[in-house]
C-alpha positions in Angstrom: -0.2 0.3 0.1 0.7 2.9 -0.6 0.8 7.1 0.9 3.1 10.5 0.9 4.8 12.0 3.8 2.5 15.1 3.8 4.2 17.2 7.0 6.1 16.4 10.1 4.5 16.7 13.4 5.6 19.6 15.2 4.2 22.3 17.3 3.6 25.7 17.2 7.5 26.5 17.6 8.9 22.7 17.2 9.3 19.9 14.7 9.7 16.5 15.5 12.0 15.3 13.2 11.2 11.4 13.8 7.6 11.7 13.6 5.6 12.3 10.1 1.9 12.7 9.0 1.7 10.2 6.1 -1.5 10.4 3.9 -2.7 7.3 1.8 -3.3 7.2 -1.6 -5.7 4.4 -1.9 -9.2 3.5 0.1 -8.3 1.3 3.5 -11.3 0.2 5.0 -9.9 -0.7 9.0 -7.6 0.3 11.5 -3.7 0.7 9.7 -1.4 1.4 13.8 0.8 -0.6 14.2 1.7 -2.3 10.9 5.7 -0.9 9.0 6.3 1.7 7.1 9.6 1.6 4.7 11.4 5.0 3.1 13.2 4.9 0.6 16.3 7.2 0.0 16.3 7.5 -3.8 19.9 9.8 -3.0 21.6 6.5 -1.4 20.0 4.2 -2.2 19.0 3.2 1.4 15.6 2.2 3.8 13.7 4.0 6.8 12.5 2.1 9.0 9.4 2.7 11.0 5.9 2.0 12.5 2.5 3.5 12.7 1.7 4.9 16.1 -1.1 6.8 15.9 -3.7 8.1 12.9 -4.2 11.9 12.4 -7.9 13.7 11.5 -9.6 11.5 8.7 -7.8 9.3 6.5 -4.1 10.3 7.0 -1.4 8.8 9.6 2.0 9.1 11.9 4.6 7.5 12.0 7.9 7.2 14.1 10.2 6.6 11.7 13.8 5.2 14.0 15.8 7.6 13.0 15.3 10.8 11.3 13.7 12.3 7.6 15.5 15.2 6.0 13.2 17.3 5.2 13.9 16.7 1.4 11.6 13.2 2.0 8.3 15.4 2.7 5.8 14.2 -0.6 8.3 11.9 -1.4 5.9 8.9 -1.5 6.6 5.7 1.7 5.4 1.7 1.3 3.3 0.4 4.0 3.8 -3.2 4.7 
C-alpha cells in the first residue's frame, strides 16, 4: 500500500524529525496502527523503517521512524507493509 509524506509532526515552535504525517493514496477500511512503514532514500539507495503509531484526522496517520527523515522527504512516497 502506498502513502505520501505530508508533513513533520510539530507544534508552534518545534518540529519532530522522527515523526511524520502520512496520507494514504488508496482507500482502506480498518486500522493501520502498528504496521511497518518503509521510506526509500532515492539519493543513497538506503531505507528507513518506521511504524504507524496513531491516526491523524480522517485519511492521515502518524508514523514514527527509527531515525529521522531529511527535510526533503516531504512529498515523497512510502510503502506500508
